[in-house]
PyMOL Python script that loads the backbone (N, CA, C, O; Angstrom):
from pymol import cmd

cmd.read_pdbstr("""\
ATOM      1  N   MET A   1      61.182  59.187 -16.405  1.00  0.00           N
ATOM      2  CA  MET A   1      60.871  57.945 -15.520  1.00  0.00           C
ATOM      3  C   MET A   1      61.942  56.919 -15.850  1.00  0.00           C
ATOM      4  O   MET A   1      62.238  56.574 -16.994  1.00  0.00           O
ATOM      5  N   ASN A   2      62.509  56.454 -14.693  1.00  0.00           N
ATOM      6  CA  ASN A   2      63.567  55.472 -14.781  1.00  0.00           C
ATOM      7  C   ASN A   2      62.936  54.050 -14.755  1.00  0.00           C
ATOM      8  O   ASN A   2      62.245  53.652 -13.818  1.00  0.00           O
ATOM      9  N   LYS A   3      63.231  53.317 -15.868  1.00  0.00           N
ATOM     10  CA  LYS A   3      62.669  51.966 -15.986  1.00  0.00           C
ATOM     11  C   LYS A   3      63.566  50.809 -15.399  1.00  0.00           C
ATOM     12  O   LYS A   3      63.202  49.634 -15.430  1.00  0.00           O
ATOM     13  N   LYS A   4      64.701  51.203 -14.890  1.00  0.00           N
ATOM     14  CA  LYS A   4      65.569  50.218 -14.302  1.00  0.00           C
ATOM     15  C   LYS A   4      65.078  49.794 -13.052  1.00  0.00           C
ATOM     16  O   LYS A   4      64.589  50.607 -12.269  1.00  0.00           O
ATOM     17  N   LEU A   5      65.176  48.429 -12.761  1.00  0.00           N
ATOM     18  CA  LEU A   5      64.664  47.846 -11.550  1.00  0.00           C
ATOM     19  C   LEU A   5      65.634  48.218 -10.330  1.00  0.00           C
ATOM     20  O   LEU A   5      66.848  48.022 -10.403  1.00  0.00           O
ATOM     21  N   SER A   6      65.049  48.736  -9.269  1.00  0.00           N
ATOM     22  CA  SER A   6      65.810  49.073  -8.105  1.00  0.00           C
ATOM     23  C   SER A   6      65.993  47.820  -7.269  1.00  0.00           C
ATOM     24  O   SER A   6      65.267  46.844  -7.461  1.00  0.00           O
ATOM     25  N   LEU A   7      66.933  47.823  -6.356  1.00  0.00           N
ATOM     26  CA  LEU A   7      67.205  46.736  -5.455  1.00  0.00           C
ATOM     27  C   LEU A   7      65.980  46.443  -4.573  1.00  0.00           C
ATOM     28  O   LEU A   7      65.628  45.281  -4.372  1.00  0.00           O
ATOM     29  N   GLU A   8      65.331  47.493  -4.047  1.00  0.00           N
ATOM     30  CA  GLU A   8      64.173  47.292  -3.168  1.00  0.00           C
ATOM     31  C   GLU A   8      63.011  46.600  -3.884  1.00  0.00           C
ATOM     32  O   GLU A   8      62.321  45.767  -3.295  1.00  0.00           O
ATOM     33  N   ARG A   9      62.789  46.964  -5.216  1.00  0.00           N
ATOM     34  CA  ARG A   9      61.695  46.341  -5.909  1.00  0.00           C
ATOM     35  C   ARG A   9      62.040  44.981  -6.338  1.00  0.00           C
ATOM     36  O   ARG A   9      61.156  44.128  -6.427  1.00  0.00           O
ATOM     37  N   ALA A  10      63.306  44.711  -6.620  1.00  0.00           N
ATOM     38  CA  ALA A  10      63.773  43.359  -6.989  1.00  0.00           C
ATOM     39  C   ALA A  10      63.546  42.424  -5.743  1.00  0.00           C
ATOM     40  O   ALA A  10      63.044  41.309  -5.889  1.00  0.00           O
ATOM     41  N   VAL A  11      63.902  42.876  -4.592  1.00  0.00           N
ATOM     42  CA  VAL A  11      63.654  42.073  -3.398  1.00  0.00           C
ATOM     43  C   VAL A  11      62.263  41.819  -3.153  1.00  0.00           C
ATOM     44  O   VAL A  11      61.900  40.687  -2.832  1.00  0.00           O
ATOM     45  N   GLU A  12      61.436  42.787  -3.277  1.00  0.00           N
ATOM     46  CA  GLU A  12      59.940  42.561  -3.134  1.00  0.00           C
ATOM     47  C   GLU A  12      59.379  41.578  -4.125  1.00  0.00           C
ATOM     48  O   GLU A  12      58.585  40.704  -3.777  1.00  0.00           O
ATOM     49  N   ALA A  13      59.822  41.734  -5.435  1.00  0.00           N
ATOM     50  CA  ALA A  13      59.440  40.815  -6.404  1.00  0.00           C
ATOM     51  C   ALA A  13      59.825  39.390  -6.142  1.00  0.00           C
ATOM     52  O   ALA A  13      59.036  38.458  -6.300  1.00  0.00           O
ATOM     53  N   PHE A  14      61.048  39.252  -5.739  1.00  0.00           N
ATOM     54  CA  PHE A  14      61.621  37.941  -5.368  1.00  0.00           C
ATOM     55  C   PHE A  14      60.828  37.277  -4.231  1.00  0.00           C
ATOM     56  O   PHE A  14      60.470  36.101  -4.305  1.00  0.00           O
ATOM     57  N   ALA A  15      60.568  38.061  -3.185  1.00  0.00           N
ATOM     58  CA  ALA A  15      59.880  37.547  -1.971  1.00  0.00           C
ATOM     59  C   ALA A  15      58.426  37.078  -2.390  1.00  0.00           C
ATOM     60  O   ALA A  15      57.936  36.035  -1.956  1.00  0.00           O
ATOM     61  N   GLY A  16      57.751  37.958  -3.301  1.00  0.00           N
ATOM     62  CA  GLY A  16      56.499  37.556  -3.745  1.00  0.00           C
ATOM     63  C   GLY A  16      56.502  36.278  -4.533  1.00  0.00           C
ATOM     64  O   GLY A  16      55.648  35.408  -4.358  1.00  0.00           O
ATOM     65  N   PHE A  17      57.471  36.180  -5.398  1.00  0.00           N
ATOM     66  CA  PHE A  17      57.573  34.973  -6.182  1.00  0.00           C
ATOM     67  C   PHE A  17      57.813  33.728  -5.312  1.00  0.00           C
ATOM     68  O   PHE A  17      57.192  32.688  -5.533  1.00  0.00           O
ATOM     69  N   MET A  18      58.729  33.836  -4.307  1.00  0.00           N
ATOM     70  CA  MET A  18      58.962  32.715  -3.424  1.00  0.00           C
ATOM     71  C   MET A  18      57.727  32.318  -2.688  1.00  0.00           C
ATOM     72  O   MET A  18      57.467  31.124  -2.536  1.00  0.00           O
ATOM     73  N   VAL A  19      56.931  33.288  -2.211  1.00  0.00           N
ATOM     74  CA  VAL A  19      55.663  32.939  -1.491  1.00  0.00           C
ATOM     75  C   VAL A  19      54.755  32.229  -2.416  1.00  0.00           C
ATOM     76  O   VAL A  19      54.207  31.197  -2.029  1.00  0.00           O
ATOM     77  N   LEU A  20      54.547  32.696  -3.616  1.00  0.00           N
ATOM     78  CA  LEU A  20      53.705  31.988  -4.558  1.00  0.00           C
ATOM     79  C   LEU A  20      54.230  30.659  -4.965  1.00  0.00           C
ATOM     80  O   LEU A  20      53.431  29.727  -5.064  1.00  0.00           O
ATOM     81  N   LEU A  21      55.523  30.472  -5.217  1.00  0.00           N
ATOM     82  CA  LEU A  21      56.138  29.167  -5.398  1.00  0.00           C
ATOM     83  C   LEU A  21      55.864  28.276  -4.336  1.00  0.00           C
ATOM     84  O   LEU A  21      55.439  27.150  -4.592  1.00  0.00           O
ATOM     85  N   SER A  22      56.081  28.691  -3.038  1.00  0.00           N
ATOM     86  CA  SER A  22      55.869  27.832  -1.949  1.00  0.00           C
ATOM     87  C   SER A  22      54.425  27.320  -1.756  1.00  0.00           C
ATOM     88  O   SER A  22      54.182  26.182  -1.355  1.00  0.00           O
ATOM     89  N   VAL A  23      53.484  28.232  -2.065  1.00  0.00           N
ATOM     90  CA  VAL A  23      52.062  27.865  -2.024  1.00  0.00           C
ATOM     91  C   VAL A  23      51.785  26.679  -3.056  1.00  0.00           C
ATOM     92  O   VAL A  23      51.175  25.653  -2.754  1.00  0.00           O
ATOM     93  N   VAL A  24      52.292  26.947  -4.259  1.00  0.00           N
ATOM     94  CA  VAL A  24      52.132  25.913  -5.359  1.00  0.00           C
ATOM     95  C   VAL A  24      52.766  24.572  -4.933  1.00  0.00           C
ATOM     96  O   VAL A  24      52.158  23.512  -5.081  1.00  0.00           O
ATOM     97  N   LEU A  25      53.988  24.643  -4.407  1.00  0.00           N
ATOM     98  CA  LEU A  25      54.664  23.434  -3.953  1.00  0.00           C
ATOM     99  C   LEU A  25      53.945  22.746  -2.792  1.00  0.00           C
ATOM    100  O   LEU A  25      53.887  21.517  -2.749  1.00  0.00           O
ATOM    101  N   THR A  26      53.426  23.481  -1.897  1.00  0.00           N
ATOM    102  CA  THR A  26      52.663  22.944  -0.811  1.00  0.00           C
ATOM    103  C   THR A  26      51.444  22.264  -1.271  1.00  0.00           C
ATOM    104  O   THR A  26      51.152  21.176  -0.775  1.00  0.00           O
ATOM    105  N   TYR A  27      50.694  22.811  -2.188  1.00  0.00           N
ATOM    106  CA  TYR A  27      49.511  22.197  -2.718  1.00  0.00           C
ATOM    107  C   TYR A  27      49.708  20.991  -3.589  1.00  0.00           C
ATOM    108  O   TYR A  27      48.973  20.007  -3.500  1.00  0.00           O
ATOM    109  N   PHE A  28      50.742  21.083  -4.460  1.00  0.00           N
ATOM    110  CA  PHE A  28      50.906  19.986  -5.494  1.00  0.00           C
ATOM    111  C   PHE A  28      51.937  18.953  -5.121  1.00  0.00           C
ATOM    112  O   PHE A  28      51.857  17.827  -5.612  1.00  0.00           O
ATOM    113  N   VAL A  29      52.926  19.277  -4.258  1.00  0.00           N
ATOM    114  CA  VAL A  29      54.043  18.421  -3.994  1.00  0.00           C
ATOM    115  C   VAL A  29      53.985  17.828  -2.572  1.00  0.00           C
ATOM    116  O   VAL A  29      53.834  16.618  -2.408  1.00  0.00           O
ATOM    117  N   HIS A  30      54.104  18.675  -1.568  1.00  0.00           N
ATOM    118  CA  HIS A  30      54.141  18.140  -0.176  1.00  0.00           C
ATOM    119  C   HIS A  30      53.772  19.292   0.761  1.00  0.00           C
ATOM    120  O   HIS A  30      54.151  20.440   0.526  1.00  0.00           O
ATOM    121  N   PRO A  31      53.018  18.969   1.839  1.00  0.00           N
ATOM    122  CA  PRO A  31      52.630  20.055   2.741  1.00  0.00           C
ATOM    123  C   PRO A  31      53.803  20.739   3.454  1.00  0.00           C
ATOM    124  O   PRO A  31      53.714  21.884   3.896  1.00  0.00           O
ATOM    125  N   GLY A  32      54.917  19.975   3.545  1.00  0.00           N
ATOM    126  CA  GLY A  32      56.094  20.530   4.220  1.00  0.00           C
ATOM    127  C   GLY A  32      56.620  21.786   3.611  1.00  0.00           C
ATOM    128  O   GLY A  32      57.382  22.503   4.260  1.00  0.00           O
ATOM    129  N   PHE A  33      56.252  22.091   2.394  1.00  0.00           N
ATOM    130  CA  PHE A  33      56.770  23.261   1.714  1.00  0.00           C
ATOM    131  C   PHE A  33      56.185  24.539   2.296  1.00  0.00           C
ATOM    132  O   PHE A  33      56.636  25.636   1.966  1.00  0.00           O
ATOM    133  N   ILE A  34      55.193  24.407   3.153  1.00  0.00           N
ATOM    134  CA  ILE A  34      54.639  25.578   3.881  1.00  0.00           C
ATOM    135  C   ILE A  34      55.697  26.257   4.716  1.00  0.00           C
ATOM    136  O   ILE A  34      55.607  27.445   5.025  1.00  0.00           O
ATOM    137  N   TRP A  35      56.728  25.460   5.086  1.00  0.00           N
ATOM    138  CA  TRP A  35      57.883  26.107   5.888  1.00  0.00           C
ATOM    139  C   TRP A  35      58.666  27.072   4.999  1.00  0.00           C
ATOM    140  O   TRP A  35      59.316  27.966   5.541  1.00  0.00           O
ATOM    141  N   LEU A  36      58.647  26.952   3.675  1.00  0.00           N
ATOM    142  CA  LEU A  36      59.281  27.887   2.855  1.00  0.00           C
ATOM    143  C   LEU A  36      58.577  29.253   2.955  1.00  0.00           C
ATOM    144  O   LEU A  36      59.226  30.295   3.044  1.00  0.00           O
ATOM    145  N   THR A  37      57.252  29.221   2.939  1.00  0.00           N
ATOM    146  CA  THR A  37      56.465  30.372   3.172  1.00  0.00           C
ATOM    147  C   THR A  37      56.754  31.124   4.557  1.00  0.00           C
ATOM    148  O   THR A  37      56.812  32.346   4.686  1.00  0.00           O
ATOM    149  N   VAL A  38      56.907  30.265   5.472  1.00  0.00           N
ATOM    150  CA  VAL A  38      57.248  30.746   6.828  1.00  0.00           C
ATOM    151  C   VAL A  38      58.575  31.413   6.815  1.00  0.00           C
ATOM    152  O   VAL A  38      58.703  32.528   7.322  1.00  0.00           O
ATOM    153  N   PHE A  39      59.573  30.784   6.257  1.00  0.00           N
ATOM    154  CA  PHE A  39      60.883  31.282   6.179  1.00  0.00           C
ATOM    155  C   PHE A  39      60.950  32.620   5.459  1.00  0.00           C
ATOM    156  O   PHE A  39      61.621  33.533   5.938  1.00  0.00           O
ATOM    157  N   VAL A  40      60.266  32.766   4.307  1.00  0.00           N
ATOM    158  CA  VAL A  40      60.211  33.989   3.563  1.00  0.00           C
ATOM    159  C   VAL A  40      59.549  35.130   4.480  1.00  0.00           C
ATOM    160  O   VAL A  40      60.047  36.251   4.585  1.00  0.00           O
ATOM    161  N   GLY A  41      58.499  34.770   5.062  1.00  0.00           N
ATOM    162  CA  GLY A  41      57.792  35.764   5.995  1.00  0.00           C
ATOM    163  C   GLY A  41      58.594  36.202   7.091  1.00  0.00           C
ATOM    164  O   GLY A  41      58.604  37.400   7.373  1.00  0.00           O
ATOM    165  N   VAL A  42      59.299  35.342   7.774  1.00  0.00           N
ATOM    166  CA  VAL A  42      60.166  35.658   8.940  1.00  0.00           C
ATOM    167  C   VAL A  42      61.320  36.488   8.404  1.00  0.00           C
ATOM    168  O   VAL A  42      61.730  37.428   9.086  1.00  0.00           O
ATOM    169  N   ASN A  43      61.858  36.212   7.258  1.00  0.00           N
ATOM    170  CA  ASN A  43      62.970  36.940   6.697  1.00  0.00           C
ATOM    171  C   ASN A  43      62.547  38.338   6.354  1.00  0.00           C
ATOM    172  O   ASN A  43      63.303  39.270   6.630  1.00  0.00           O
ATOM    173  N   LEU A  44      61.358  38.554   5.757  1.00  0.00           N
ATOM    174  CA  LEU A  44      60.843  39.902   5.511  1.00  0.00           C
ATOM    175  C   LEU A  44      60.604  40.674   6.770  1.00  0.00           C
ATOM    176  O   LEU A  44      60.912  41.861   6.877  1.00  0.00           O
ATOM    177  N   PHE A  45      60.033  39.949   7.746  1.00  0.00           N
ATOM    178  CA  PHE A  45      59.769  40.633   9.048  1.00  0.00           C
ATOM    179  C   PHE A  45      61.074  41.152   9.721  1.00  0.00           C
ATOM    180  O   PHE A  45      61.137  42.294  10.175  1.00  0.00           O
ATOM    181  N   GLN A  46      62.088  40.298   9.768  1.00  0.00           N
ATOM    182  CA  GLN A  46      63.383  40.734  10.432  1.00  0.00           C
ATOM    183  C   GLN A  46      64.050  41.768   9.633  1.00  0.00           C
ATOM    184  O   GLN A  46      64.726  42.629  10.196  1.00  0.00           O
ATOM    185  N   GLN A  47      63.894  41.739   8.265  1.00  0.00           N
ATOM    186  CA  GLN A  47      64.584  42.738   7.439  1.00  0.00           C
ATOM    187  C   GLN A  47      63.935  44.134   7.619  1.00  0.00           C
ATOM    188  O   GLN A  47      64.620  45.150   7.500  1.00  0.00           O
ATOM    189  N   SER A  48      62.665  44.180   7.895  1.00  0.00           N
ATOM    190  CA  SER A  48      61.981  45.459   8.088  1.00  0.00           C
ATOM    191  C   SER A  48      62.538  46.179   9.407  1.00  0.00           C
ATOM    192  O   SER A  48      62.478  47.404   9.520  1.00  0.00           O
ATOM    193  N   PHE A  49      63.058  45.392  10.349  1.00  0.00           N
ATOM    194  CA  PHE A  49      63.621  46.002  11.544  1.00  0.00           C
ATOM    195  C   PHE A  49      65.082  46.173  11.477  1.00  0.00           C
ATOM    196  O   PHE A  49      65.605  47.186  11.943  1.00  0.00           O
ATOM    197  N   THR A  50      65.792  45.207  10.905  1.00  0.00           N
ATOM    198  CA  THR A  50      67.265  45.253  10.914  1.00  0.00           C
ATOM    199  C   THR A  50      67.883  45.835   9.658  1.00  0.00           C
ATOM    200  O   THR A  50      69.012  46.320   9.732  1.00  0.00           O
ATOM    201  N   GLY A  51      67.226  45.820   8.514  1.00  0.00           N
ATOM    202  CA  GLY A  51      67.746  46.230   7.270  1.00  0.00           C
ATOM    203  C   GLY A  51      68.654  45.210   6.641  1.00  0.00           C
ATOM    204  O   GLY A  51      69.225  45.460   5.579  1.00  0.00           O
ATOM    205  N   PHE A  52      68.803  44.054   7.278  1.00  0.00           N
ATOM    206  CA  PHE A  52      69.690  43.003   6.729  1.00  0.00           C
ATOM    207  C   PHE A  52      68.886  42.004   5.896  1.00  0.00           C
ATOM    208  O   PHE A  52      67.968  41.367   6.412  1.00  0.00           O
ATOM    209  N   CYS A  53      69.219  41.866   4.626  1.00  0.00           N
ATOM    210  CA  CYS A  53      68.576  40.954   3.772  1.00  0.00           C
ATOM    211  C   CYS A  53      69.555  40.230   2.879  1.00  0.00           C
ATOM    212  O   CYS A  53      70.159  40.806   1.974  1.00  0.00           O
ATOM    213  N   PRO A  54      69.695  38.919   3.168  1.00  0.00           N
ATOM    214  CA  PRO A  54      70.706  38.141   2.336  1.00  0.00           C
ATOM    215  C   PRO A  54      70.354  38.253   0.843  1.00  0.00           C
ATOM    216  O   PRO A  54      71.286  38.411   0.054  1.00  0.00           O
ATOM    217  N   ALA A  55      69.104  38.184   0.390  1.00  0.00           N
ATOM    218  CA  ALA A  55      68.807  38.192  -0.971  1.00  0.00           C
ATOM    219  C   ALA A  55      69.178  39.586  -1.594  1.00  0.00           C
ATOM    220  O   ALA A  55      69.540  39.646  -2.769  1.00  0.00           O
ATOM    221  N   ALA A  56      69.095  40.581  -0.892  1.00  0.00           N
ATOM    222  CA  ALA A  56      69.576  41.962  -1.369  1.00  0.00           C
ATOM    223  C   ALA A  56      71.029  41.974  -1.588  1.00  0.00           C
ATOM    224  O   ALA A  56      71.499  42.524  -2.584  1.00  0.00           O
ATOM    225  N   ILE A  57      71.808  41.361  -0.655  1.00  0.00           N
ATOM    226  CA  ILE A  57      73.284  41.301  -0.786  1.00  0.00           C
ATOM    227  C   ILE A  57      73.662  40.548  -2.095  1.00  0.00           C
ATOM    228  O   ILE A  57      74.506  40.963  -2.888  1.00  0.00           O
ATOM    229  N   ILE A  58      72.966  39.427  -2.235  1.00  0.00           N
ATOM    230  CA  ILE A  58      73.300  38.593  -3.430  1.00  0.00           C
ATOM    231  C   ILE A  58      72.942  39.341  -4.666  1.00  0.00           C
ATOM    232  O   ILE A  58      73.719  39.330  -5.621  1.00  0.00           O
ATOM    233  N   MET A  59      71.747  40.029  -4.711  1.00  0.00           N
ATOM    234  CA  MET A  59      71.299  40.703  -5.937  1.00  0.00           C
ATOM    235  C   MET A  59      72.267  41.875  -6.249  1.00  0.00           C
ATOM    236  O   MET A  59      72.507  42.150  -7.424  1.00  0.00           O
ATOM    237  N   GLN A  60      72.829  42.575  -5.233  1.00  0.00           N
ATOM    238  CA  GLN A  60      73.715  43.621  -5.462  1.00  0.00           C
ATOM    239  C   GLN A  60      75.024  43.104  -6.067  1.00  0.00           C
ATOM    240  O   GLN A  60      75.599  43.737  -6.953  1.00  0.00           O
ATOM    241  N   LYS A  61      75.499  41.919  -5.570  1.00  0.00           N
ATOM    242  CA  LYS A  61      76.794  41.458  -6.026  1.00  0.00           C
ATOM    243  C   LYS A  61      76.677  40.804  -7.425  1.00  0.00           C
ATOM    244  O   LYS A  61      77.494  41.059  -8.311  1.00  0.00           O
ATOM    245  N   VAL A  62      75.650  39.961  -7.598  1.00  0.00           N
ATOM    246  CA  VAL A  62      75.450  39.165  -8.830  1.00  0.00           C
ATOM    247  C   VAL A  62      74.942  40.048  -9.995  1.00  0.00           C
ATOM    248  O   VAL A  62      75.486  40.027 -11.099  1.00  0.00           O
ATOM    249  N   PHE A  63      73.877  40.823  -9.703  1.00  0.00           N
ATOM    250  CA  PHE A  63      73.220  41.562 -10.736  1.00  0.00           C
ATOM    251  C   PHE A  63      73.615  43.017 -10.833  1.00  0.00           C
ATOM    252  O   PHE A  63      73.302  43.696 -11.811  1.00  0.00           O
ATOM    253  N   GLY A  64      74.321  43.503  -9.789  1.00  0.00           N
ATOM    254  CA  GLY A  64      74.738  44.909  -9.731  1.00  0.00           C
ATOM    255  C   GLY A  64      73.550  45.868  -9.594  1.00  0.00           C
ATOM    256  O   GLY A  64      73.567  46.980 -10.122  1.00  0.00           O
ATOM    257  N   LEU A  65      72.524  45.410  -8.876  1.00  0.00           N
ATOM    258  CA  LEU A  65      71.397  46.290  -8.664  1.00  0.00           C
ATOM    259  C   LEU A  65      71.706  47.418  -7.702  1.00  0.00           C
ATOM    260  O   LEU A  65      72.519  47.209  -6.802  1.00  0.00           O
ATOM    261  N   LYS A  66      71.144  48.548  -7.819  1.00  0.00           N
ATOM    262  CA  LYS A  66      71.366  49.718  -6.879  1.00  0.00           C
ATOM    263  C   LYS A  66      70.092  49.995  -6.139  1.00  0.00           C
ATOM    264  O   LYS A  66      68.996  49.642  -6.576  1.00  0.00           O
ATOM    265  N   THR A  67      70.254  50.612  -5.051  1.00  0.00           N
ATOM    266  CA  THR A  67      69.097  51.108  -4.257  1.00  0.00           C
ATOM    267  C   THR A  67      68.464  52.285  -4.970  1.00  0.00           C
ATOM    268  O   THR A  67      69.099  52.870  -5.848  1.00  0.00           O
ATOM    269  N   GLU A  68      67.249  52.654  -4.632  1.00  0.00           N
ATOM    270  CA  GLU A  68      66.537  53.728  -5.181  1.00  0.00           C
ATOM    271  C   GLU A  68      67.363  55.037  -4.925  1.00  0.00           C
ATOM    272  O   GLU A  68      67.471  55.902  -5.794  1.00  0.00           O
ATOM    273  N   ALA A  69      67.920  55.129  -3.725  1.00  0.00           N
ATOM    274  CA  ALA A  69      68.716  56.324  -3.358  1.00  0.00           C
ATOM    275  C   ALA A  69      69.955  56.416  -4.247  1.00  0.00           C
ATOM    276  O   ALA A  69      70.280  57.489  -4.754  1.00  0.00           O
ATOM    277  N   GLU A  70      70.632  55.312  -4.433  1.00  0.00           N
ATOM    278  CA  GLU A  70      71.831  55.324  -5.340  1.00  0.00           C
ATOM    279  C   GLU A  70      71.479  55.693  -6.784  1.00  0.00           C
ATOM    280  O   GLU A  70      72.213  56.392  -7.483  1.00  0.00           O
ATOM    281  N   MET A  71      70.328  55.186  -7.180  1.00  0.00           N
ATOM    282  CA  MET A  71      69.827  55.498  -8.551  1.00  0.00           C
ATOM    283  C   MET A  71      69.516  56.965  -8.646  1.00  0.00           C
ATOM    284  O   MET A  71      69.823  57.563  -9.678  1.00  0.00           O
ATOM    285  N   ALA A  72      68.928  57.594  -7.648  1.00  0.00           N
ATOM    286  CA  ALA A  72      68.520  58.997  -7.748  1.00  0.00           C
ATOM    287  C   ALA A  72      69.843  59.808  -7.748  1.00  0.00           C
ATOM    288  O   ALA A  72      69.898  60.790  -8.489  1.00  0.00           O
ATOM    289  N   VAL A  73      70.846  59.504  -7.028  1.00  0.00           N
ATOM    290  CA  VAL A  73      72.040  60.300  -7.001  1.00  0.00           C
ATOM    291  C   VAL A  73      72.751  60.198  -8.382  1.00  0.00           C
ATOM    292  O   VAL A  73      73.262  61.183  -8.916  1.00  0.00           O
ATOM    293  N   SER A  74      72.755  58.982  -8.918  1.00  0.00           N
ATOM    294  CA  SER A  74      73.440  58.823 -10.210  1.00  0.00           C
ATOM    295  C   SER A  74      72.683  59.506 -11.365  1.00  0.00           C
ATOM    296  O   SER A  74      73.289  59.842 -12.382  1.00  0.00           O
ATOM    297  N   ALA A  75      71.374  59.711 -11.215  1.00  0.00           N
ATOM    298  CA  ALA A  75      70.532  60.293 -12.265  1.00  0.00           C
ATOM    299  C   ALA A  75      70.784  61.844 -12.240  1.00  0.00           C
ATOM    300  O   ALA A  75      70.482  62.495 -13.240  1.00  0.00           O
ATOM    301  N   THR A  76      71.291  62.421 -11.211  1.00  0.00           N
ATOM    302  CA  THR A  76      71.462  63.895 -11.192  1.00  0.00           C
ATOM    303  C   THR A  76      72.866  64.182 -11.639  1.00  0.00           C
ATOM    304  O   THR A  76      73.265  65.344 -11.711  1.00  0.00           O
TER     305      THR A  76
END
""", "prot")
cmd.dss("prot")
cmd.show_as("cartoon", "prot")
cmd.util.cbc("prot")
cmd.orient("prot")
Protein backbone atom coordinates (compact mmCIF):
# COMPACT_ATOMS: atom_id res chain seq x y z
CA MET A 1 0.00 0.00 0.00
CA ASN A 2 1.42 3.32 -1.11
CA LYS A 3 0.97 5.98 1.56
CA LYS A 4 2.24 8.86 -0.56
CA LEU A 5 -0.37 11.46 -1.50
CA SER A 6 -1.25 11.48 -5.18
CA LEU A 7 -1.93 14.66 -7.13
CA GLU A 8 -5.60 13.78 -7.59
CA ARG A 9 -6.17 13.24 -3.88
CA ALA A 10 -4.26 16.41 -3.00
CA VAL A 11 -6.47 18.45 -5.34
CA GLU A 12 -9.62 16.90 -3.85
CA ALA A 13 -8.39 17.61 -0.31
CA PHE A 14 -7.50 21.19 -1.23
CA ALA A 15 -10.90 21.79 -2.85
CA GLY A 16 -12.69 20.38 0.18
CA PHE A 17 -10.64 22.56 2.50
CA MET A 18 -11.37 25.65 0.41
CA VAL A 19 -15.13 24.97 0.47
CA LEU A 20 -15.11 24.51 4.24
CA LEU A 21 -12.98 27.63 4.70
CA SER A 22 -15.31 29.70 2.53
CA VAL A 23 -18.35 28.53 4.51
CA VAL A 24 -16.66 29.51 7.78
CA LEU A 25 -15.62 32.89 6.36
CA THR A 26 -19.12 33.47 4.98
CA TYR A 27 -20.70 32.77 8.36
CA PHE A 28 -18.22 34.59 10.62
CA VAL A 29 -16.70 37.35 8.47
CA HIS A 30 -18.82 38.48 5.51
CA PRO A 31 -21.54 36.98 3.28
CA GLY A 32 -19.49 37.91 0.20
CA PHE A 33 -17.17 34.99 0.86
CA ILE A 34 -19.87 32.75 -0.62
CA TRP A 35 -18.31 33.67 -3.98
CA LEU A 36 -15.21 31.71 -2.97
CA THR A 37 -17.42 28.63 -2.69
CA VAL A 38 -18.89 29.39 -6.11
CA PHE A 39 -15.41 29.82 -7.61
CA VAL A 40 -14.21 26.49 -6.22
CA GLY A 41 -17.33 24.72 -7.47
CA VAL A 42 -17.06 26.21 -10.97
CA ASN A 43 -13.37 25.31 -11.10
CA LEU A 44 -14.11 21.69 -10.11
CA PHE A 45 -16.90 21.51 -12.68
CA GLN A 46 -14.78 22.82 -15.57
CA GLN A 47 -11.85 20.61 -14.53
CA SER A 48 -14.01 17.51 -14.79
CA PHE A 49 -14.58 18.26 -18.48
CA THR A 50 -11.32 19.90 -19.55
CA GLY A 51 -8.76 18.28 -17.27
CA PHE A 52 -7.23 21.73 -16.65
CA CYS A 53 -6.72 22.56 -12.98
CA PRO A 54 -4.48 25.46 -11.91
CA ALA A 55 -4.15 24.03 -8.39
CA ALA A 56 -2.86 20.73 -9.79
CA ILE A 57 -0.25 22.52 -11.91
CA ILE A 58 0.97 24.46 -8.87
CA MET A 59 1.05 21.35 -6.67
CA GLN A 60 3.07 19.47 -9.29
CA LYS A 61 5.65 22.24 -9.55
CA VAL A 62 5.88 23.29 -5.91
CA PHE A 63 5.43 19.98 -4.08
CA GLY A 64 6.49 17.57 -6.81
CA LEU A 65 3.30 15.52 -6.53
CA LYS A 66 2.68 12.81 -9.11
CA THR A 67 -0.54 11.48 -10.56
CA GLU A 68 -1.75 8.03 -9.54
CA ALA A 69 -0.75 6.72 -12.98
CA GLU A 70 2.79 8.08 -12.62
CA MET A 71 3.03 6.57 -9.14
CA ALA A 72 1.90 3.17 -10.43
CA VAL A 73 4.51 3.19 -13.20
CA SER A 74 7.32 4.17 -10.85
CA ALA A 75 6.25 1.46 -8.34
CA THR A 76 6.81 -1.31 -10.88
